[in-house]
C-alpha angles and dihedrals in degrees: 000000000000094000091084091049094061098038090115092049093078091044098059092038089075100030123102117255117239116253111267117244137195111280144152118246119194141187124179106292100012142051132188131194124211144089114322135165093188113132097178116121130007136307117238122201139160136193112258092028113090097198124083120200132203109228114212120211112294143086122290128193138178090271097051115132147258110059096241092053090045092053092050094047095048096042114115090221096050113141128193127209110187121203123233112307096013122112133341093253125098127239114289096023120151123258123251118190134259088046120199116197108194138147112253115246104291143053132299120199125201128193095219135046121271093032093294128155132030106329130213122213130205124188123213114288117251097220135031115284094217115198094335118138118194117193116216139173121225139149094199137002138187127222122200120233119285092016128116131191127205112212134173115228116197122336104327111353115119114199130185115214118202101166139047115272115217093188123020091197090067094061117111121270092257089062098042126103133057113343128223126180114234103169141355121194145148118255096214098094117105117214094030119249121258122242089271094060138053127217113242127207089258091063098252130115117246109210133215118245112291095019128105141168134089089284096029087250102140142044123261119243110286094027128099145182134034090301094044096236121186118262115262117279114261093040125112089195136358141186091287134172132085089288095040125119097216092240110164109247101173116021121209108268122199124206096018111188090240090062090073100033092264135133112180103025146062124263117236130210091263092055094254121130122231108209123220117239116301097018134105139164119295126234091256091062098256108138122238092003101121136050116263123239111291092026131092133198110255128202093269092060094254129123109244125190119254122243118282112284095019115119097187131014136180123265115251099013101040091222109165114250098183132010127219123252111287092027133096133196114274111242095217104033115042091195091065136074115202121218116242113245117262112243138179124242091267092052100261112150113235119222123242113288093036138076135204113272105178111296093348139055118247128203118258125234114284088248093060131076091189126008148168097220145012099272132077088247088064094060118129093184117017120232127253116310091009129099136198113258123164090341095309134092114244135181129235137226125242090278094055095252112148115241115259095016146059091242123118125232116255110205092190098054095029088228139107106262133195123265121244126291115304091000117138093185135009142170143191116235113236091001117203140149090284095055119112129211091242088070091064115120123204114241098178134031137199115264110281095036132093131211117249122169094333095314133098112238135168095244140003114274123238114291093033136082134204110262110241089211097071104002085224112078124073109222126199120251122235119275093258092058127071088189133009143171134214094002139020093255099044096096125201092180129011138220126236093041092292123145124240114230121173090338094310129105111239137170096233136015122256119254097262094052137064132214119254129158094344095311137094107241118200117246122244109281090246091063132074091195129003148177096221145005097270123099087235093059099073119137096185135010140224126240096264091057103025102159114093110200124165092336094312128110111223134184098232146019118233119292096264094047137074131208114252107211092196096061095021089230138115115259129192120255123236113281091249092059127083087192132357147183097222147347126312135033093287096065099067121137093184134005126248094209119077090216096058135075133198118265117175092329096314128101111235135171111287098222091193116195133218090041093289131134139209112295108237113249095009101074094220138095118255086236089060091056092050120050120207119243114285115254113275092019122109115229094202127228114342111231113246120243099039093125102015112112118238113261112211112201122204121226121229117247121253121242093251091052090054090048092052091049091050093048090049092052091047091050091050091050094049091047091050092048092049092050091047093051092046091051090050092052090050091050091051091049089050092050091048091052090049091051092049090049091049091050091047091238121162116291115245107230123191090261091055092047090049090052092049090050089053091050091052091046097049097029103237143065113237096180112028115201113250116243121243120250093250092054092048092051091047091053091047090053091050092051092050092050090049093053091047094052091048092053092048091050090053089048096051098034095055091076090195104111116149103242098182109160090009119119092190113125125201115285116258090214119111119267121269095221100085093057129082125189113239112255094014122137119240110213098171138053095236128063108290130199115232088220139342119261130225090236094057094048096047097043101031089227131114119241116243093209130058117289116250113255113262126217116262121233117236092216111035096177097066088082136349095248137015119260090230106034144354121282123261117272090230106096115215129196106253123235100224092177092064101037113144127189114256110243114240120239135178116275125230123233092259092050092050090050092049090050091053092050092051094062110132116250122250115278109275095016118118100183135057117212113196115222123233105248093180090254139019119272090194106120090206092057092044089052091049091049091050090051091048 
């Protein structure tokens, strides 16, 4: 398979390499000019730019440095010429950025180190390579991403390569020597393909002929064995599967009765069915599906002839339904019809062997035992060795077969009877007058049936096999076999607790088989030894798939591991290796560090010159791919821009772009402001609802809100909502408090009390009017006292300082004012539902005096003139006089 892949390998191995010339080799970020024979990658050129560059594998964009490379990549006339194995485009195709230079899935081989010389490319194979080994000669080779190659180095070493090799001579000793390719696959398939499939670049397994499954692990239908061979010709189905024997289970049958709407007959070339003896077409049109006249269906499913003289009899029992002319129903046996006695014209009964001929009895034909006339067609019971068939007496051959038919002679009924079920022909060995119809043996069967011990059956019973000579007769196996196929000694299962292996009876199964149901079943072809038929039941592996993992045999370990043949396990590579062929730092196949290169199997510092670095994926410095000019040789003009960084200039915006940006910002600001205002309105509405709920105001249902919206829309309220009783009482209380405060302000503000006999001078304290109590309600336009004080009422003078805070009544509706002091200026919504009468109690002298002073003035009077009582009744003054 792989020999065609490397046909060109031998060609370039002997060809002369073209003379190297001055060129520019680039990778993203750096370029170098010099002499190079590297042919890896693609050549980039553009009209107007004299320099061509060789692009190494990597990705290139419009911002890729240096300047020369940038100019070429962004040029409208840039053309790309990929080398063998790179890109799907043809030579001279235009460049589309970003540009990805990569080797197509496969392997490229070069005759010189550092990918120099005329290369040869091979894509991934489309089918498994099997045990093929293809020698090749190469000094360097490149592998595409996600592809591995299995090569043999030297006599027995098997090495897995995951990375490109710039110099084969730098591989470790375990990978040195002549190289031969063993396998080449993609590593993208999960789960991994079996040995009968190959992983494609798309990540799917491509199977060999006859194999199927996501990993190509099983045989397709109609294929059997480790190699998935096709079932034998002439078989509709066989013992298929990867563990199958290929034994034919259902042979191909031509002219099946069902092909011409027939059951018990053979189809002819014209599509008509020829029924076997005793059968005819049924009433539903199916041919050979009902018993013919004079036959009945017995318990074995066969049509059996009725008793002599019976024209029609019942299925199952054979009881006669109607007797023929000259017969009458037997009184003791309902299956029989007895012949009427032959008599002469005068009534004389004729003996057997004669019949009534007028007034005398005449002798029957020699073929008849009893008769109704002189001919053989007049026989009632045929004579010895002859049997009734279609009204005549016929003879038989030595096998008891009636002449002119395939029916068998019945000595009991003296008739020709049908053979057994599904039999086309039958016979009785050594037939004589003592033979019975039960001794008949089938010699031919309808298509689709086989012959076993004189009967027609659908398949050969256990212990027998279908003879390959006639594909009809079931033949017994040998005594050592309990079942066999093809021949008597080709055992499928054995007697005496022995195991069948490859047709032989053995005591134990070979190493590449396992025991199941008395037979040695071959292991899956991936396994060397196994515990079952599945490809995931391996216990050891062969050389092609040496890695045993979770019962599966795989071709490789992971990329950073190597296969240890001593322990038959995967071991980790040294930390300096990206892949390796063995243990230690001197067995590396590729380096894990981007600053190291491979030198004789060890990863060492690259020490790249000319300011270059290691090219990713190639394992070599750019300075190793490009050689400086030989001494004494002029290299010519160095192209400008090899090391100059790319300068990306920005373009000024157009006026309309600025306008669109400004409009967009304004729109965003207006949208934000609208959302903020809307959120604020919602928050205020929420606070208002919370306040109304806290003050137990009416709840605003959607009907109420709809009515308020209508009032705002049409400007009036046609049907104002009535206030609740609690709100009305609260308003009444507020109005009363307002009137009271107004009156007290008039009383105190007049400053015209008659103080005759009073030595009280005006208070030096500040006036009360400039102060307002926090939270109080102002019900007048002028300054209002929150409540009158005892001092003001007793002296008739207004206090200059703030009034002391008075206690607040818990139930302000029991009376307008407190009996001891004025009510609080803080109006509270009354709870009329819980109003309780205030209990009366005796008043003190001061309280009685205060009550007398608080008497309302006469209507229309603005001043209160105290009367001279000849002495003060004020208990406070009396107390002061007493103290003085």
